[in-house]
VOBA-1610 file (N, C-alpha, C; in pm, whole numbers, padded with zeros to 5 digits, always signed):
BEGIN
Met+00041-00103+00012Met+00030-00028+00009Met+00061+00106+00007Thr+00102+00180-00076Thr+00149+00333-00090Thr+00070+00432+00064Leu+00143+00512+00035Leu+00146+00641+00111Leu+00032+00753+00102Ala-00003+00720+00018Ala-00140+00794-00043Ala-00248+00711-00021Asp-00237+00581-00056Asp-00321+00493-00018Asp-00391+00438+00152Lys-00236+00447+00195Lys-00247+00510+00372Lys-00378+00627+00392Lys-00299+00755+00339Lys-00384+00837+00394Lys-00498+00879+00380Gln-00565+00847+00276Gln-00697+00806+00174Gln-00762+00736+00278Glu-00707+00635+00276Glu-00791+00520+00419Glu-00749+00553+00559Leu-00706+00652+00626Leu-00678+00693+00742Leu-00764+00819+00786Ile-00785+00895+00620Ile-00882+01050+00641Ile-01016+00978+00621Asp-01062+00865+00536Asp-01171+00830+00502Asp-01235+00737+00710Asp-01125+00738+00721Asp-01176+00603+00867Asp-01202+00736+00962Leu-01093+00782+00973Leu-01114+00951+01051Leu-01246+01018+01073Ser-01333+01013+00894Ser-01361+01107+00863Ser-01520+01060+00921Leu-01498+00931+00968Leu-01602+00844+00981Leu-01675+00895+01165Leu-01578+00955+01248Leu-01613+01025+01331Leu-01667+01113+01361Pro-01834+01158+01377Pro-01854+01253+01383Pro-01794+01382+01390Ser-01740+01378+01544Ser-01664+01505+01570Ser-01525+01482+01610Ala-01449+01605+01646Ala-01273+01614+01629Ala-01290+01547+01739Gln-01385+01575+01863Gln-01351+01509+02003Gln-01357+01350+01996Asp-01415+01312+01939Asp-01445+01179+01885Asp-01288+01120+01826Arg-01236+01195+01742Arg-01123+01170+01684Arg-01021+01183+01748Leu-01014+01259+01869Leu-00910+01288+01950Leu-00886+01160+02042Met-01016+01150+02099Met-01062+00974+02184Met-00972+00869+02139Tyr-01011+00870+01995Tyr-00973+00717+01896Tyr-00822+00728+01923Val-00765+00844+01899Val-00631+00905+01894Val-00565+00798+02057Val-00614+00865+02162Val-00617+00835+02300Val-00592+00697+02354Asp-00701+00579+02261Asp-00787+00492+02281Asp-00622+00417+02194Lys-00606+00436+02073Lys-00511+00383+02047Lys-00375+00390+02136Ala-00334+00506+02171Ala-00241+00522+02280Ala-00256+00428+02378Lys-00362+00408+02468Lys-00335+00261+02589Lys-00297+00183+02522Lys-00400+00163+02385Lys-00385-00032+02369Lys-00210-00081+02299Ala-00153+00006+02255Ala-00044-00025+02221Ala+00094-00019+02312Pro+00192-00090+02326Pro+00269-00145+02410Pro+00311-00049+02433Pro+00427-00034+02492Pro+00496+00085+02531Pro+00707+00046+02499Leu+00718+00131+02436Leu+00886+00112+02403Leu+00967+00040+02506Pro+01008-00091+02551Pro+01166-00138+02644Pro+01182+00060+02734Pro+01211-00009+02800Pro+01274+00131+02898Pro+01442+00106+02835Glu+01509+00031+02755Glu+01602+00033+02732Glu+01635+00129+02566Leu+01521+00148+02548Leu+01500+00259+02450Leu+01465+00375+02483Arg+01397+00407+02624Arg+01324+00565+02626Arg+01444+00617+02708Thr+01564+00671+02616Thr+01671+00722+02702Thr+01685+00860+02612Asp+01825+00957+02670Asp+01866+01080+02590Asp+01855+01106+02478Thr+01896+00954+02464Thr+01912+01018+02313Thr+01848+00971+02237Thr+01711+00938+02254Thr+01548+00924+02160Thr+01486+01003+02203Lys+01502+01074+02262Lys+01432+01180+02318Lys+01432+01265+02221Val+01291+01338+02200Val+01269+01447+02107Val+01244+01578+02169Glu+01335+01648+02135Glu+01335+01804+02228Glu+01219+01866+02194Gly+01151+01963+02261Gly+01114+02061+02202Gly+00976+02026+02252Cys+00922+01954+02330Cys+00808+01864+02333Cys+00773+01867+02471Leu+00638+01930+02516Leu+00589+01953+02671Leu+00612+01797+02784Ser+00577+01690+02697Ser+00561+01625+02777Ser+00712+01464+02721Asn+00746+01408+02737Asn+00832+01322+02733Asn+00786+01258+02595Leu+00909+01269+02485Leu+00840+01183+02367Leu+00967+01141+02329Trp+00977+00975+02264Trp+01100+00935+02251Trp+01077+00835+02128Phe+01160+00860+01980Phe+01194+00835+01870Phe+01293+00744+01834Val+01194+00663+01753Val+01351+00540+01736Val+01329+00442+01616Pro+01406+00519+01500Pro+01411+00498+01405Pro+01526+00360+01361Glu+01507+00275+01253Glu+01549+00226+01179Glu+01534+00127+01035Phe+01621+00148+00940Phe+01631+00148+00838Phe+01694+00051+00793Arg+01600-00091+00691Arg+01652-00188+00665Arg+01589-00214+00536Asp+01605-00272+00445Asp+01587-00330+00352Asp+01525-00240+00232Gly+01593-00103+00175Gly+01575+00034+00169Gly+01436+00068+00251Lys+01374+00067+00350Lys+01249+00116+00381Lys+01266+00158+00555Cys+01200+00293+00521Cys+01224+00330+00702Cys+01108+00256+00789Tyr+01154+00236+00957Tyr+01054+00260+01038Tyr+01090+00277+01150Phe+00969+00327+01218Phe+00990+00411+01323Phe+00891+00380+01441Lys+01022+00414+01543Lys+00910+00334+01665Lys+00903+00435+01815Val+00759+00462+01847Val+00761+00598+01944Val+00732+00565+02024Asp+00720+00619+02160Asp+00637+00675+02285Asp+00671+00755+02349Ala+00571+00826+02436Ala+00521+00911+02495Ala+00470+00899+02665Asp+00502+00998+02717Asp+00422+00984+02841Asp+00288+01083+02900Ser+00217+01100+02758Ser+00136+01200+02745Ser+00036+01145+02657His-00075+01057+02655His-00185+00958+02601His-00180+01024+02405Ile-00221+01137+02456Ile-00279+01254+02314Ile-00138+01236+02221Val+00000+01267+02306Val+00090+01234+02196Val+00113+01115+02158Arg+00140+01015+02280Arg+00168+00885+02211Arg+00064+00870+02073Gly-00027+00913+02123Gly-00099+00845+02056Gly-00144+00928+01871Ile-00107+01018+01865Ile-00040+01128+01773Ile+00066+01035+01689Ala+00195+01016+01796Ala+00301+00990+01715Ala+00300+00849+01651Leu+00221+00784+01751Leu+00185+00650+01712Leu+00143+00653+01546Leu+00030+00718+01573Leu+00002+00733+01392Leu+00048+00790+01312Leu+00180+00867+01346Leu+00276+00936+01230Leu+00352+00825+01227Ala+00395+00734+01338Ala+00508+00638+01289Ala+00426+00488+01228Asp+00306+00471+01277Asp+00266+00382+01192Asp+00248+00420+01066Phe+00181+00519+00992Phe+00121+00618+00877Phe+00269+00542+00809Tyr+00428+00620+00844Tyr+00559+00622+00793Tyr+00646+00497+00772Ser+00591+00405+00858Ser+00675+00312+00878Ser+00652+00161+00749Gly+00773+00118+00761Gly+00751+00043+00626Gly+00775+00115+00468His+00760+00251+00462His+00783+00322+00282His+00927+00353+00271Ala+01005+00381+00182Ala+01092+00432+00140Ala+01118+00574+00160Pro+01294+00584+00180Pro+01262+00728+00223Pro+01234+00846+00107Lys+01252+00802-00015Lys+01136+00931-00094Lys+01025+00945-00124Glu+00929+00807-00062Glu+00807+00881-00058Glu+00782+00888+00083Ile+00829+00883+00182Ile+00815+00995+00288Ile+00867+01100+00298Leu+00912+01191+00193Leu+00965+01269+00192Leu+00872+01345+00066Ala+00771+01302+00040Ala+00704+01369-00062Ala+00562+01338+00003Asn+00520+01323+00101Asn+00404+01267+00152Asn+00437+01332+00320Glu+00406+01485+00344Glu+00385+01548+00469Glu+00240+01480+00530Pro+00302+01532+00657Pro+00149+01479+00738Pro+00053+01644+00748Gly+00051+01713+00713Gly+00005+01812+00672Gly-00203+01755+00660Phe-00215+01685+00678Phe-00347+01571+00654Phe-00410+01546+00809Leu-00306+01494+00887Leu-00402+01474+01074Leu-00484+01684+01095Ser-00423+01745+00980Ser-00502+01858+01068Ser-00659+01880+00932Glu-00637+01839+00847Glu-00785+01792+00729Glu-00836+01736+00845Val-00842+01630+00907Val-00963+01526+00916Val-00921+01572+01132Gly-00856+01737+01172Gly-00932+01768+01287Gly-00875+01727+01438Ile-00738+01646+01364Ile-00645+01623+01511Ile-00580+01683+01543Thr-00508+01759+01469Thr-00392+01870+01519Thr-00425+02007+01523Gln-00506+02051+01542Gln-00594+02162+01542Gln-00668+02200+01651His-00668+02104+01740His-00729+02144+01886His-00599+02059+01990Leu-00498+02070+01949Leu-00340+02046+02027Leu-00288+02162+02098Ser-00260+02160+02194Ser-00218+02292+02259Ser-00075+02357+02180Pro-00044+02486+02113Pro+00097+02501+02080Pro+00236+02456+02094Asn+00214+02435+02293Asn+00332+02303+02291Asn+00293+02169+02222Arg+00191+02068+02291Arg+00214+01991+02196Arg+00210+01990+02037Arg+00226+02097+01935Arg+00192+02124+01798Arg+00308+02088+01743Asn+00359+02212+01886Asn+00566+02176+01823Asn+00606+02042+01832Gly+00560+01991+02007Gly+00668+01829+01982Gly+00581+01793+01826Leu+00518+01762+01794Leu+00458+01676+01667Leu+00523+01717+01593Ser+00560+01895+01572Ser+00640+01906+01407Ser+00811+01886+01409Arg+00841+01874+01527Arg+00945+01806+01581Arg+00968+01714+01574Leu+00893+01599+01624Leu+00922+01443+01520Leu+00853+01441+01355Trp+00817+01538+01302Trp+00795+01485+01184Trp+00901+01553+01122Asp+01027+01616+01172Asp+01101+01682+01142Asp+01240+01557+01193Lys+01208+01498+01274Lys+01317+01373+01284Lys+01243+01246+01202Ile+01155+01205+01138Ile+01146+01139+01083Ile+01178+01208+00886Arg+01129+01305+00892Arg+01182+01359+00751Arg+01377+01353+00755Thr+01422+01412+00839Thr+01532+01426+00839Thr+01622+01256+00831Phe+01534+01178+00878Phe+01594+01029+00854Phe+01597+00995+00738Ala+01460+01051+00672Ala+01431+00972+00565Ala+01569+01055+00456Leu+01546+01183+00521Leu+01647+01257+00388Leu+01801+01166+00398Glu+01870+01153+00485Glu+01960+01091+00533Glu+02042+00969+00455Arg+01876+00908+00437Arg+01885+00756+00343Arg+01841+00749+00194Ala+01760+00889+00190Ala+01712+00892+00042Ala+01856+00873-00059Gly+01956+00934-00057Gly+02118+00905-00109Gly+02080+00844-00230
//
């Protein structure tokens, strides 16, 4: 499945939820159900700076594709970070670079976040983009 296909599927799924509040609850529920990162991956090295809550980002590159693991101590940040990590994982760097995460605002996910939380998630996208750029060669 391409990122364009994944994007449309995600937009379609989230659009079925009647309100922004319902979409945020979906994201929080996703965060609560996902297993946490092991403690050995939650380090200062993997921590994303600039986020009010603690957010960790662990990238991996194998077989020409990028894979991302994330965790956070805030359910809303964790849920949105998981959404981004799941969305971009398993795709080639050039495809990642061609698909920015602006669609999250289209479905009412990011505009209800505090500026600090939006900033942290913007920094997560910066990390994903930088990792992909370094491997796009």
